[in-house]
C-alpha positions in Angstrom: -23.1 3.6 -4.4 -21.8 5.1 -1.2 -18.6 3.1 -0.9 -17.8 2.4 -4.5 -14.8 4.6 -5.6 -15.6 4.0 -9.3 -19.2 5.2 -9.1 -20.0 8.0 -11.5 -23.8 8.3 -11.7 -27.0 6.3 -11.3 -29.7 6.6 -13.9 -33.1 5.1 -14.6 -34.6 5.2 -18.1 -38.1 4.3 -19.3 -38.6 1.9 -22.3 -38.5 4.9 -24.7 -35.0 5.7 -23.5 -36.2 8.9 -21.6 -34.3 9.8 -18.5 -36.6 9.4 -15.4 -34.2 9.7 -12.5 -30.5 10.5 -12.1 -27.8 11.4 -9.5 -26.1 13.6 -12.0 -27.8 17.1 -12.0 -27.0 18.4 -15.6 -28.7 15.4 -17.2 -32.0 15.8 -15.4 -33.5 18.8 -17.2 -37.2 19.5 -16.4 -38.7 16.0 -16.9 -36.4 13.9 -14.7 -36.0 13.6 -10.9 -32.7 14.5 -9.3 -31.7 12.5 -6.2 -28.7 13.2 -4.0 -27.1 10.4 -2.0 -25.4 11.9 1.0 -22.2 11.1 2.8 -20.8 12.1 6.1 -17.4 13.7 6.5 -15.5 14.5 9.7 -13.8 17.8 10.2 -11.4 18.4 13.1 -9.9 21.6 14.3 -7.3 21.9 17.0 -8.4 24.6 19.5 -5.4 24.4 21.8 -2.4 22.5 23.1 -1.4 22.3 26.7 2.2 21.2 27.6 3.0 19.8 31.0 6.5 18.2 31.4 5.6 16.2 34.5 2.7 14.4 32.8 2.6 11.4 30.4 1.8 12.2 27.7 3.3 15.6 28.0 1.0 17.4 25.5 -2.8 17.5 25.6 -4.6 18.6 22.5 -8.1 20.0 22.6 -10.0 19.2 19.4 -13.3 20.5 18.0 -15.0 17.9 15.8 -17.8 18.8 13.3 -19.6 16.4 11.1 -20.5 17.8 7.6 -23.4 16.4 5.5 -24.2 18.2 2.3 -23.2 21.6 3.7 -25.0 21.1 7.0 -22.8 20.9 10.1 -23.5 18.8 13.2 -21.8 18.8 16.5 -22.5 15.1 17.3 -22.0 12.1 15.0 -25.3 10.7 16.2 -27.2 13.7 14.8 -25.3 13.6 11.5 -25.9 9.8 11.1 -29.6 10.4 11.8 -29.8 13.0 9.1 -27.9 10.8 6.6 -30.2 7.9 7.3 -33.4 9.9 6.6 -31.9 11.7 3.5 -30.8 8.4 2.0 -34.1 6.8 2.9 -36.0 9.5 0.9 -33.6 8.8 -2.0 -34.3 5.1 -1.7 -38.1 5.6 -1.7 -37.8 7.8 -4.9 -35.8 5.0 -6.6 -38.2 2.3 -5.5 -41.1 4.3 -7.0 -39.5 4.1 -10.5 -38.4 0.5 -10.4 -40.8 -1.9 -12.1 -41.4 -4.9 -9.8 -42.7 -7.2 -12.5 
């Protein structure tokens, strides 16, 4: 689901064709469970540029990096990946509770 560009939504229905679980919020209503699979996005911002003609390379760029996950911002990639892991783990456990293993 995370890396598929053609992915639209994931849904689980019961035998009576009632929606139990979905990744598309407008379809859920009151009876279904909404899950959100999270992705990590990198945001960079140039904070300054220093030029020194006697250096190689002559320009030094200072960059501030933020990692965005569902509106939350992290300074380190490690913290963002940890949050993504646990959020997707919760989504996986919800999906597993609806899947019939027989």
